[in-house]
C-alpha positions, -999 to +999 in steps of 0.1 A: -205-019-308-216-032-273-217-003-248-191-019-224-166-023-252-171+013-263-165+025-228-134+004-225-120+015-258-128+052-250-110+049-216-080+033-232-079+061-258-080+087-231-050+071-214-028+069-245-039+098-267-020+125-249+018+127-256+040+109-231+073+123-244+082+141-211+078+107-193+099+086-216+129+068-200+162+085-198+179+052-206+165+019-219+191-007-210+180-028-180+216-032-169+221+005-169+189+010-149+200-016-123+234+000-121+220+034-115+197+020-088+226+004-070+246+037-072+218+059-059+198+038-033+212+041+002+211+004+009+229+006+042+203+031+056+173+011+044+187-022+058+196-005+092+162+012+096+144-021+091+166-046+108+183-025+135+155+000+145+120-008+134+116-046+137+137-051+169+115-026+187+082-041+174+095-076+183+103-064+218+070-046+226+043-060+203+044-098+205+021-116+230+027-152+241-003-165+220+009-149+188-014-119+190+003-085+183-004-055+205-001-025+182-015+005+202+014+024+218+024+059+226+055+071+209+077+060+239+062+024+236+039+028+266+009+006+258-024+024+252-056+012+270-069-002+237-061-040+238-081-050+207-063-071+181-073-057+147-073-079+115-055-050+097-026-045+121-022-082+130-018-089+093+005-059+087+029-071+114+029-106+100+038-091+066+065-068+081+082-096+101+081-119+070+097-091+050+123-086+077+133-122+075+136-120+037+158-089+039+179-103+067+184-136+048+196-117+017+221-099+039+234-132+054+218-125+088+199-148+111+168-135+129+137-149+145+114-127+124+100-156+103+091-174+135+073-143+147+055-140+114+044-176+116+031-172+152+012-141+141-003-159+111-013-188+133-032-164+156-048-147+126-061-180+113-072-193+147-088-163+163-097-139+135-110-163+110-148-169+110-154-206+113-191-203+103-193-179+073-157-176+063-136-145+060-122-127+090-136-108+119-126-071+122-113-073+158-109-097+186-095-094+221-060-104+230-074-138+242-090-143+207-126-136+218-145-119+190-152-082+196-165-069+162-179-095+137-182-070+108-162-080+078-138-052+067-125-054+031-095-033+039-085-058+066-091-087+043-067-072+018-040-072+044-048-107+055-044-118+019-012-099+015+003-113+047-007-149+040+006-146+004+040-132+014+046-155+043+039-184+020+062-170-007+090-165+019+084-194+043+069-220+019+044-235+045+016-252+026-010-242+052-003-205+043-008-211+006-041-229+013-052-201+036-043-174+011-061-191-018-092-196+004-091-160+014-091-149-022-121-172-029-140-156-001-130-121-014-141-129-050-174-144-038-185-119-012-164-086-011-164-077-048-195-057-056-217-058-087-198-030-104-165-048-101-151-027-072-152-038-036-175-031-006-161-012+023-178-035+049-202-065+048-221-082+076-208-113+092-228-136+070-211-120+039-243-106+025-239-075+003-226-044+020-243-010+019-231+026+017-205+046-002-173+034-016-136+044-013-107+034-035-084+025-005-095-011+001-096-017-037-060-004-040-047-027-012-067-056-026-049-049-059-016-050-040-026-083-022-037-102-053-004-093-070+013-108-040-008-139-043+000-142-080+038-139-073+036-164-045+015-191-062+013-183-099-024-181-096-049-152-096-035-134-127-072-128-137-077-112-103-048-088-109-064-078-142-099-077-128-091-052-101-066-033-121-090-029-150-117-016-127-093+011-114-080+020-149-113+019-169-138+029-142-121+051-116-092+068-134-097+104-145-074+115-174-066+152-175-061+173-206-027+184-216-035+220-205-037+206-170-005+186-172-018+155-190-017+133-159-043+110-145-057+106-110-079+082-090-103+101-066-107+089-030-145+088-023-175+077-043-212+070-039-225+035-038-225+033-077-188+044-078-195+079-090-168+102-075-179+128-050-175+159-072-164+187-050-144+194-018-177+206-001-193+172-010-163+153+006-144+147-027-107+148-028-076+131-043-053+115-018-018+123-031-001+095-011-024+071-027-015+084-062+021+075-055+009+041-043-011+035-075+019+045-095+041+018-081+013-008-079+004-003-116+040-003-126+046-036-109+013-051-123+025-042-158+043-075-158+008-091-160-010-063-180+015-043-200-009-014-206-007-005-169+029+009-174+018+040-193-011+044-170+013+044-140+034+071-157+003+093-161-007+088-124+029+096-113+029+127-135-002+139-116+012+131-082+045+149-090+027+180-104+002+183-076+018+168-046+056+169-048+077+196-032+106+202-056+122+226-032+125+206+000+114+171-012+085+150-001+048+150-010+017+166+003-016+151+014-046+161-007-057+178-039-093+186-049-114+178-079-129+212-082-096+231-083-091+239-046-055+246-035-037+213-028-028+206+008+010+207+011+013+193+047+036+163+048+026+131+066+047+101+075+032+074+054+029+096+024+067+101+024+072+063+025+049+057-005+064+086-024+099+071-020+085+036-029+070+050-061+101+069-070+123+038-067+099+015-086+092+040-114+129+051-117+139+014-120+113+008-146+119+039-168+155+050-160+144+086-154+171+105-136+147+131-123+130+104-102+164+094-087+170+130-079+137+132-061+144+099-043+176+114-029+159+146-020+130+130-002+152+105+016+170+135+030+137+149+043+129+116+059+162+113+076+161+149+088+125+151+101+108+117+104+131+094+123+126+091+160+159+082+176+142+075+210+117+049+198+135+034+168+105+042+147+092+070+125+073+099+139+035+097+134+036+130+115+006+144+098+023+178+094+061+181+094+082+193+112+072+177+145+084+207+165+054+227+151+030+203+168+023+182+137+030+148+152+007+125+172+017+106+203+012+072+187+034+045+172+029+040+134+030+003+125+059-007+102+040-018+071+047+012+049+083+013+059+088-025+055+074-023+020+097+007+011+128-010+025+121-043+007+117-027-027+148-006-021+169-036-012+154-065-031+136-049-060 
């Protein structure tokens, strides 16, 4: 048997050999699962947080006349001295405003969010796109002048996500063309010889150097799913990136350790995971929740991803979830170090996102219980009534000094609210 087929079959066997009985759905009727979701999800809160707090504040403070978005603020909306426009945050606000329009439209409300998203996308394509080599610059000034010409794969993932979603929602042909061209550049220049992605490449899109991290791969997996939903194309891209994560990066654990599976954070340049905490290796628990919902969603394209998602969720719950107070921690370690239980803001958004997606998919009541519990934690400790945003918490509660004086952009929250309200 060819070596690559042997490795693939072995990996699949590792995913499916251990018993999944504890993870099986509590109910199997899709109508029952939808009914349960409608009963449990606090739709009024999700809608209000997005449309009455987060996006109005960002629309008031972030939008510049030329379509650039200022994103560096203190937590009272005082602008910070940093005036750079980053590919990542520009794209994340385009995405968030497009989502806001979709949610508002579903609720029968009129907003200007789609117009703001289009203005932001126009600036992205005009100022951040490299007219010589293709792809996007990492940062420009507010006037569009290039500041850093390095090509950042993480930022490209968000550009693809934003362009795909604004096309799906707004149906402008230019955004479809830009999204498809972005994916062509990504496939040609940002995917490395192993099948993963580089972290950075030079302006001329020659191969990148240095270690690897799963984070840009994960968000590229998210973005290519959005491209597939928007255009019907790139199904092979979903499978290509998903298979790399599942068959190359995923580490299945024995039943004695809970039978879950995890995706480590950092790797060398050949995608070998850093083996110990001392060497810099760790498992980001928030990212395990992200992988759980992304793999569940992608199972509509590759069905085998659904049981993989259940294994990843099992690991995240066992090692990261606080069953007493709700919410998830930040890190676990490959060599058995004690997991870090500190609770950060974006991890709670992704934990909630995964609980909703996986509960809808499986019907598991224990996931809905944890959704309610974690939502209570968010409402109690993360909402900043003064700013309309969430606290930039890296260690809750804020009164213990665990929050930064900065404004977190709304990408994680917009994604959470959309999945809660629109599925």
